[in-house]
N, C-alpha and C positions, 0 to 999 in steps of 0.2 A: 558879649557875655557879661552878665552882672555878677559881681562877687558879693557873696553874702557872708557877713562876719559871723563866725560860729561863736556861740556862747561858751564861756569857759566851763569846764566840768567842775562840779563841786565835790570836794572830798569828805565833807561832813554835813551833818544836818544843822542848818543855821538856827534851828529852834533850841538846840542844846546850848547850855551856858558853860563857859569854860571855867573850871575851878581847878587850880593847881593843888595837887595832893601834898599833904605834909610829908616831908621826906626826912626821916630820922637818919642822921649820919651823912647828910648832903655834903658837908665840908670834908668829911673823911673820904667820901667817894670822889670828890673833885681832886683832892690831893693825890690819891692813889692813881686816878686816871691821868692826871697831869704827869706823874712820874713815869707812866708807861707811854706817854705821847711822843716818843722819839724812837725811831727804828734801832738805834744803837742800844738803848735801854731795854727794848724788847729782846734784842739778841743777847744781851748780858743775862737777863732773867732766864731765857731759854737755856743758855750755857750753864748757869748755876743749877737749873732744874735737872739737867742731864747728868749731874755729878752727885755722888753719894757723900762726898766729903767737901770740906771748905777748900776754896781755891785762893791762892795768893797771886803771884805774878803771871799765872797762866792766862788770866783774862786779857791782859795786854797783848800777849802773843797771838790770841785768837781773833783779835779785833784789828781792822785796817785803820786804826786811829792812833794818835800819839798817846803816850802814857798819861800826860796831863789831861787830855780830853776824856780818856777812860776813867780817870780818877774823878773828874767832875761829874760824869754820868753816875758813877758809883755813889758819890755823895748825895745826889738827888734821890736815887733809889733808897739809900740809907735814911735820909731825912724823912722820906715818906713811910718808912718802916717796912718796905718790901724786902730789903736786904739787911743782914746783920754782919758785923765785922768784929773779929777778935784779933787783938794784937798778939802776935807770936814772935817775940824778939823784935827784929827790925821790920818784920812783915806784918801785913794785915790779911787775915784769912776771911773770905766772904762766903756766905751761904744765904739761901732764901729763908726769910721769916715765914714759915708755913702758916702761922695764924693770920698774918696780914694778907697773904695770898688768898687764903680761904675767905677772908672778909671781902676782898675785891671780887672774888667769884660770886659771893652771895649778893653783893650790891648789883652786879651786872645781871644776875639771874632775876633779881627783884624788879629790874627795869621793865 
């Protein structure tokens, strides 16, 4: 039996030239996506979205992580602008920054 090597399938027309589109806000998109690139941060965002008011220490109770680890994830989300925090005495209350979340959704829709 003779084996015949099959030609690979082509996924695009080789006559087309590749031109990368200009992406307004590419850095913002990358920053927001990187902030959401960890399952713990996705879970924190979902937790905050499920609440109507800011949450303080409750986040740590809901996560199977150490308080310092949760704090680091919150810092990343806050630095990206997805989460806001208000100081309330010795506590910090967190909630979603709805404008940044809407920006992330628009970026993803535009992809």
